Backbone as CSV, one residue per row, in Angstrom:
resi,resn,N_x,N_y,N_z,CA_x,CA_y,CA_z,C_x,C_y,C_z
1,MET,17.332,-3.891,-2.173,16.455,-2.938,-2.836,16.294,-1.729,-1.917
2,THR,16.369,-0.559,-2.496,16.249,0.663,-1.701,14.783,1.029,-1.496
3,LEU,14.548,1.866,-0.498,13.184,2.314,-0.240,12.638,3.109,-1.422
4,LYS,13.492,3.882,-2.069,13.056,4.644,-3.245,12.542,3.704,-4.337
5,ASN,13.244,2.591,-4.552,12.796,1.609,-5.557,11.477,0.960,-5.151
6,ILE,11.328,0.689,-3.860,10.083,0.093,-3.371,8.922,1.055,-3.577
7,PHE,9.128,2.325,-3.215,8.079,3.327,-3.437,7.724,3.430,-4.919
8,THR,8.729,3.442,-5.786,8.486,3.568,-7.229,7.695,2.378,-7.757
9,ALA,8.119,1.173,-7.404,7.412,-0.033,-7.863,5.979,-0.049,-7.346
10,HIS,5.799,0.315,-6.077,4.462,0.303,-5.501,3.581,1.358,-6.161
11,ALA,4.143,2.524,-6.453,3.375,3.578,-7.126,2.875,3.098,-8.490
12,VAL,3.728,2.407,-9.222,3.336,1.903,-10.552,2.232,0.850,-10.424
13,ILE,2.382,-0.067,-9.481,1.360,-1.101,-9.272,0.037,-0.463,-8.863
14,LEU,0.093,0.491,-7.938,-1.130,1.184,-7.494,-1.774,1.950,-8.644
15,LEU,-0.966,2.556,-9.499,-1.490,3.284,-10.651,-2.244,2.332,-11.582
16,ILE,-1.665,1.177,-11.833,-2.309,0.188,-12.710,-3.640,-0.276,-12.113
17,TYR,-3.626,-0.657,-10.823,-4.861,-1.084,-10.174,-5.887,0.048,-10.133
18,GLY,-5.431,1.260,-9.864,-6.347,2.393,-9.793,-7.030,2.666,-11.118
19,ILE,-6.263,2.682,-12.196,-6.831,2.907,-13.528,-7.790,1.786,-13.893
20,MET,-7.376,0.553,-13.591,-8.228,-0.593,-13.913,-9.556,-0.508,-13.156
21,ASP,-9.498,-0.233,-11.849,-10.730,-0.167,-11.058,-11.608,1.013,-11.462
22,LEU,-10.985,2.117,-11.821,-11.749,3.313,-12.142,-12.361,3.264,-13.546
23,PHE,-11.588,2.805,-14.509,-12.038,2.883,-15.900,-12.389,1.529,-16.535
24,LEU,-11.864,0.445,-15.993,-12.151,-0.894,-16.518,-12.790,-1.726,-15.415
25,THR,-13.820,-1.165,-14.818,-14.427,-1.729,-13.619,-14.906,-3.155,-13.829
26,GLN,-15.578,-3.410,-14.907,-16.105,-4.754,-15.158,-14.974,-5.770,-15.305
27,ASN,-13.903,-5.369,-15.989,-12.749,-6.261,-16.121,-12.123,-6.538,-14.757
28,ALA,-12.015,-5.506,-13.928,-11.439,-5.678,-12.590,-12.291,-6.648,-11.776
29,LEU,-13.604,-6.497,-11.852,-14.494,-7.393,-11.115,-14.353,-8.838,-11.584
30,SER,-14.295,-9.034,-12.884,-14.223,-10.400,-13.391,-12.886,-11.061,-13.072
31,MET,-11.842,-10.271,-12.905,-10.536,-10.834,-12.564,-10.495,-11.346,-11.123
32,PHE,-11.189,-10.658,-10.236,-11.051,-10.966,-8.827,-12.198,-11.780,-8.250
33,ALA,-13.360,-11.655,-8.833,-14.509,-12.388,-8.310,-15.356,-12.859,-9.486
34,GLU,-15.111,-14.076,-9.896,-15.803,-14.629,-11.061,-17.299,-14.760,-10.812
35,GLY,-18.079,-14.394,-11.819,-19.518,-14.580,-11.745,-20.260,-13.592,-10.876
36,VAL,-19.619,-12.510,-10.470,-20.275,-11.519,-9.617,-21.137,-10.602,-10.478
37,GLN,-22.377,-10.399,-10.041,-23.262,-9.464,-10.721,-22.832,-8.044,-10.375
38,ALA,-22.568,-7.240,-11.379,-22.076,-5.882,-11.174,-23.237,-4.927,-10.924
39,SER,-23.691,-4.868,-9.694,-24.743,-3.919,-9.331,-24.155,-2.505,-9.331
40,PRO,-24.997,-1.498,-9.463,-24.482,-0.118,-9.420,-23.696,0.180,-8.135
41,THR,-24.123,-0.389,-7.030,-23.425,-0.168,-5.762,-22.032,-0.792,-5.796
42,LEU,-21.927,-1.994,-6.334,-20.630,-2.657,-6.422,-19.705,-1.915,-7.376
43,VAL,-20.231,-1.464,-8.498,-19.417,-0.703,-9.452,-18.900,0.572,-8.785
44,LEU,-19.751,1.262,-8.055,-19.322,2.467,-7.340,-18.242,2.140,-6.320
45,THR,-18.407,1.054,-5.585,-17.422,0.659,-4.577,-16.072,0.370,-5.216
46,VAL,-16.069,-0.345,-6.327,-14.807,-0.654,-7.019,-14.176,0.629,-7.544
47,ARG,-14.979,1.534,-8.069,-14.435,2.805,-8.557,-13.879,3.647,-7.411
48,MET,-14.517,3.591,-6.253,-13.990,4.302,-5.083,-12.645,3.700,-4.665
49,MET,-12.533,2.378,-4.761,-11.245,1.727,-4.490,-10.195,2.204,-5.488
50,GLY,-10.604,2.349,-6.741,-9.688,2.847,-7.769,-9.190,4.241,-7.442
51,ALA,-10.088,5.094,-6.965,-9.682,6.442,-6.567,-8.702,6.389,-5.398
52,THR,-8.960,5.486,-4.466,-8.045,5.316,-3.327,-6.685,4.821,-3.797
53,PHE,-6.675,3.844,-4.703,-5.403,3.342,-5.241,-4.632,4.454,-5.951
54,LEU,-5.346,5.293,-6.707,-4.667,6.392,-7.400,-4.084,7.396,-6.412
55,SER,-4.806,7.686,-5.336,-4.261,8.615,-4.344,-3.046,8.020,-3.642
56,LEU,-3.077,6.712,-3.382,-1.910,6.062,-2.785,-0.738,6.010,-3.769
57,ALA,-1.020,5.899,-5.058,0.041,5.938,-6.064,0.743,7.289,-6.033
58,VAL,-0.027,8.352,-5.948,0.554,9.695,-5.876,1.360,9.851,-4.582
59,LEU,0.808,9.382,-3.473,1.503,9.467,-2.180,2.843,8.732,-2.231
60,THR,2.833,7.492,-2.679,4.081,6.727,-2.701,5.069,7.304,-3.713
61,TRP,4.566,7.856,-4.807,5.460,8.475,-5.798,6.205,9.656,-5.177
62,PHE,5.507,10.507,-4.436,6.160,11.669,-3.841,6.956,11.326,-2.586
63,MET,6.586,10.260,-1.879,7.337,9.867,-0.691,8.724,9.337,-1.052
64,ARG,8.898,8.878,-2.256,10.175,8.272,-2.641,11.322,9.276,-2.601
65,ASP,11.032,10.564,-2.766,12.074,11.591,-2.739,12.093,12.390,-1.436
66,ALA,11.226,12.043,-0.505,11.170,12.764,0.769,12.351,12.353,1.652
67,HIS,12.812,13.303,2.442,13.898,13.020,3.381,13.357,12.269,4.588
68,VAL,14.254,11.594,5.292,13.879,10.893,6.512,13.315,11.918,7.490
69,SER,12.084,11.687,7.929,11.431,12.621,8.842,10.337,11.889,9.607
70,HIS,9.792,12.581,10.598,8.677,11.997,11.351,7.484,11.746,10.425
71,GLY,7.252,12.652,9.501,6.128,12.501,8.569,6.285,11.300,7.654
72,ARG,7.489,11.127,7.109,7.704,9.983,6.223,7.617,8.680,7.007
73,ARG,8.162,8.684,8.214,8.076,7.487,9.062,6.615,7.150,9.352
74,ALA,5.808,8.166,9.652,4.382,7.938,9.901,3.708,7.362,8.656
75,GLY,4.061,7.886,7.487,3.511,7.365,6.242,3.879,5.914,6.012
76,LEU,5.118,5.565,6.317,5.563,4.175,6.168,4.751,3.238,7.051
77,PHE,4.558,3.620,8.307,3.807,2.761,9.210,2.326,2.687,8.824
78,CYS,1.757,3.801,8.348,0.360,3.768,7.882,0.204,2.828,6.693
79,LEU,1.119,2.921,5.745,1.081,2.016,4.595,1.241,0.567,5.037
80,ALA,2.159,0.318,5.968,2.389,-1.051,6.457,1.132,-1.622,7.093
81,VAL,0.500,-0.855,7.961,-0.706,-1.332,8.654,-1.813,-1.624,7.642
82,GLY,-2.060,-0.687,6.728,-3.111,-0.877,5.733,-2.874,-2.090,4.856
83,LEU,-1.634,-2.300,4.444,-1.325,-3.426,3.567,-1.402,-4.763,4.294
84,ILE,-0.976,-4.812,5.536,-1.067,-6.052,6.299,-2.539,-6.406,6.549
85,ILE,-3.346,-5.407,6.881,-4.782,-5.657,7.072,-5.409,-6.121,5.754
86,ALA,-5.033,-5.498,4.648,-5.551,-5.913,3.338,-5.168,-7.360,3.038
87,SER,-3.957,-7.743,3.398,-3.518,-9.127,3.181,-4.385,-10.105,3.966
88,ILE,-4.647,-9.771,5.212,-5.478,-10.641,6.057,-6.885,-10.761,5.476
89,LEU,-7.460,-9.642,5.054,-8.806,-9.670,4.476,-8.844,-10.472,3.182
90,GLN,-7.795,-10.351,2.371,-7.737,-11.117,1.126,-7.656,-12.613,1.411
91,VAL,-6.849,-13.008,2.374,-6.746,-14.431,2.722,-8.099,-14.946,3.191
92,MET,-8.780,-14.172,4.035,-10.105,-14.583,4.511,-11.076,-14.742,3.344
93,ALA,-11.041,-13.806,2.396,-11.959,-13.863,1.252,-11.635,-15.021,0.316
94,ILE,-10.365,-15.330,0.159,-9.983,-16.461,-0.695,-10.418,-17.769,-0.052
95,THR,-10.142,-17.913,1.241,-10.448,-19.185,1.907,-11.941,-19.435,2.042
96,ASP,-12.756,-18.373,2.112,-14.201,-18.615,2.209,-14.888,-18.597,0.836
97,GLY,-14.096,-18.446,-0.245,-14.641,-18.529,-1.592,-15.249,-17.245,-2.120
98,THR,-15.112,-16.142,-1.401,-15.665,-14.869,-1.867,-14.964,-14.386,-3.119
99,ILE,-13.646,-14.541,-3.169,-12.875,-14.158,-4.344,-12.064,-15.360,-4.813
100,SER,-11.601,-15.287,-6.057,-10.939,-16.441,-6.663,-9.529,-16.653,-6.126
101,ASN,-9.022,-17.859,-6.363,-7.671,-18.216,-5.934,-6.595,-17.389,-6.626
102,MET,-6.922,-16.745,-7.737,-5.970,-15.888,-8.436,-5.493,-14.744,-7.535
103,ASN,-6.251,-14.449,-6.519,-5.922,-13.327,-5.644,-4.773,-13.600,-4.691
104,TRP,-4.216,-14.817,-4.692,-3.022,-15.069,-3.887,-1.878,-14.167,-4.336
105,ILE,-1.880,-13.789,-5.598,-0.869,-12.848,-6.095,-1.008,-11.517,-5.359
106,GLY,-2.244,-11.064,-5.196,-2.491,-9.830,-4.456,-2.060,-9.928,-3.004
107,VAL,-2.261,-11.095,-2.401,-1.823,-11.311,-1.016,-0.310,-11.178,-0.937
108,LEU,0.394,-11.804,-1.878,1.855,-11.720,-1.888,2.335,-10.281,-2.065
109,ILE,1.697,-9.565,-2.977,2.091,-8.176,-3.227,1.836,-7.326,-1.991
110,SER,0.644,-7.410,-1.424,0.302,-6.616,-0.239,1.211,-6.938,0.938
111,THR,1.439,-8.209,1.157,2.277,-8.620,2.283,3.720,-8.160,2.094
112,ALA,4.247,-8.329,0.899,5.641,-7.934,0.634,5.830,-6.432,0.860
113,PHE,4.931,-5.627,0.313,5.062,-4.188,0.506,4.812,-3.799,1.966
114,GLY,3.858,-4.438,2.610,3.588,-4.147,4.018,4.780,-4.435,4.907
115,VAL,5.407,-5.577,4.703,6.593,-5.942,5.488,7.747,-4.990,5.176
116,ALA,7.926,-4.652,3.904,9.002,-3.722,3.529,8.794,-2.358,4.180
117,TYR,7.569,-1.860,4.157,7.304,-0.554,4.775,7.493,-0.604,6.286
118,ALA,7.108,-1.700,6.924,7.324,-1.833,8.366,8.823,-1.868,8.669
119,TYR,9.570,-2.612,7.874,11.018,-2.711,8.066,11.678,-1.333,7.932
120,PHE,11.383,-0.642,6.830,12.000,0.663,6.608,11.472,1.717,7.584
121,GLY,10.219,1.595,7.998,9.690,2.506,9.006,10.435,2.356,10.322
122,ASN,10.710,1.125,10.714,11.473,0.864,11.937,12.903,1.378,11.797
123,LYS,13.492,1.151,10.642,14.861,1.610,10.380,14.929,3.143,10.445
124,GLU,13.954,3.809,9.836,13.948,5.270,9.862,13.645,5.799,11.260
125,HIS,12.827,5.071,12.019,12.554,5.469,13.407,13.865,5.508,14.197
126,LYS,14.672,4.472,14.044,15.957,4.424,14.751,16.866,5.560,14.299
127,MET,16.881,5.853,13.002,17.708,6.942,12.483,17.275,8.284,13.066
128,ILE,15.973,8.498,13.134,15.453,9.756,13.672,15.803,9.889,15.149
129,MET,15.627,8.811,15.903,15.933,8.857,17.336,17.419,9.136,17.572
130,GLU,18.296,8.509,16.786,19.732,8.754,16.915,20.078,10.191,16.562
131,ARG,19.493,10.700,15.489,19.751,12.073,15.064,19.300,13.060,16.130
132,GLU,18.115,12.837,16.706,17.615,13.742,17.730,18.440,13.660,19.016
133,ALA,18.928,12.473,19.345,19.791,12.329,20.529,21.095,13.100,20.329
134,LYS,21.679,13.034,19.134,22.897,13.784,18.836,22.646,15.287,18.903
135,GLU,21.488,15.724,18.383,21.155,17.143,18.427,20.984,17.637,19.863
136,ARG,20.351,16.810,20.709,20.174,17.189,22.113,21.526,17.263,22.832
137,ALA,22.386,16.281,22.525,23.716,16.271,23.150,24.533,17.479,22.700
138,LYS,24.411,17.827,21.436,25.141,18.986,20.894,24.620,20.278,21.503
139,ALA,23.309,20.359,21.719,22.703,21.570,22.298,23.129,21.751,23.743
140,LYS,23.345,20.667,24.466,23.772,20.727,25.865,25.239,21.144,25.990
141,ALA,26.026,20.838,24.962,27.468,21.108,25.030,27.816,22.558,24.813
């Protein structure tokens, strides 16, 4: 699977979660945490998460066509770190009963994308370093 395909798939998933959290807040809450009372503060928090998911959907959508660069590499590593941390937090919440067991799907999704972004970030880092070494060697010649 190419990085462009990964970005596209992730953008679509983030868009779905973002719309659900922003506009179908009660449904989103009931899917992830059964029996939770939807206080105004919790509804606001879920909607803020939805806004974050939508911004990440836009970011990943536009990153899919970006050329290999320091900026794209930085974006890959930022996404990887955030997704791996999210996976850890989800596992902790599932094991302590805060959220339902259905969220193992979310753990798999977060972990898969996090590992993919780390892999491609490392791959692009090597490409950038090789390209810059060639440019330095060419400039010296």
